[in-house]
C-alpha positions, 0 to 999 in steps of 0.5 A: 673354803671350797664351795663344794666342801662348804655345801656338803658341810652345810648338808651334814649340819642340816641333817644333824638338825633334822635328826635332833628335831624328831625328838625335840619337836615331839616334846612340844607337839601336840601337848603345848602346840598343835601341829598346824599351829606350830607350822604356822609359827615356824613359817611366820617366824621364818618369814620375819627372820629371812626378811630381816636378813634380806633387807639388811644385807641383800635387798635383791630384786626378783623378776616378775616372771619368777613369781609363779615359780616362787609361789610353787616352791612356797606351796610344795616346799613349805605348805604341803611339805610341812602340813602333810608330814605332820598330819600324816605322822599323826595317822601312821607310825614313826617307823612307817613315816621314816621308811616312806621318806627314804623314797625322797631321793628316788623321787628327786631323780625321777622328777629331775629326769622329767623336768630338767632332763637330767640323765639317770646314771647307773652310778646314781641308781646304785648309790640310791639303792645303797642309801635306801638299804642302809637307812631302812636297815637302821630304821627297821632295827628300831621297830617294825614297818606295819602294813595295817590298813589303819595307817593307809591314809597316814602313809599316803600323806607322808608319801605326798610330803616326800613327793612334794619336797622332791618337786620343791628341790627340783623347782628351787634349783633354778632360783638358787642359781640366779638369786641369793639363797636368802632372797629365795628363802624369803619369797618362798616362805612368804608364799608358804605363809599365804598357803599355811595361814588358813590351816594353822591360824586357829591352832596358833591362837590356842597356844597358852604360854602360861603352860610353857616351861623354860625347857619347852621355850628352848625347844620351840626356839630350836625348831624355829631357829635351827630346824626352820631358818638355818636348815632351809638356808643351808639347804639353799646354799648347798643347792647353789653348788650341788644337784637336787639328787645330791641334796636329797640323798643326805636324808639317808644320814638322818637315821644314822645321825639319830643312832649316833646321838643315841649312842652318845647319850648311852641309850643305844648300843653299837652293833654290826648292823649299824656299822654295815648301815653306816658303810652303805649310807656313806657309799650312797652319798659318795656315789650320788655326789660325784660330779657327772662327767662331761662329754667332750665334743669336737 
């Protein structure tokens, strides 16, 4: 399979997992596992799984000069990204959080321009605008964005999460170009575990397995294996062939996929707004993912 096609397929699967994860993880937290404890469980299990694959199939050495970048990716892509999102979500509404997360592709383009000196093309700007309109239309169609001051801290924490993940996508791109994705993910999660441990240890120890039903066990396994291990790994494979801005624009697919899942379960209906939003979102992905034309030099 063509690497570019595989990368786009991987991103589609990742965002399908994230679309499913919202309702699945919500059933586990906070009744069965506190958010920070769940994050520590995800990260520690992620380290274990990536270590097994790393030692069994890759066993690649990294340069000492890259340790700072690996640790930064662990901080921004794992620790701050996950901790701030769950903490922010607990202090704001799901609609607010979803709207704020749509700023991620914009932040990626700005950070890429600053750190990587990537050109901000008109095509990308139009694509981001289309995606933003389409995603926001889907999200607002299911509820109202609130400007209540009580949600200010929560909104700010979710925005920090969106910024942190944008910075991670830009920083990790260079590592993906030089190492195998499993190598990168193992070290990123290893450093992420160091940062998460102090915040999640106490809540992880509070887990009472006797309260778990078979359904809760399956949902915890889904979050650990799919939302954590597979999603991060597939994102890594995609970043080897695509730009951070292309990877980030796929976030606009999440509300669309969530709507499609709801339609398949007969808990939602198809209307003209969803159709228009779908057209906007796919146009956005197409425009942003088009390769940049190389300028010919004599």
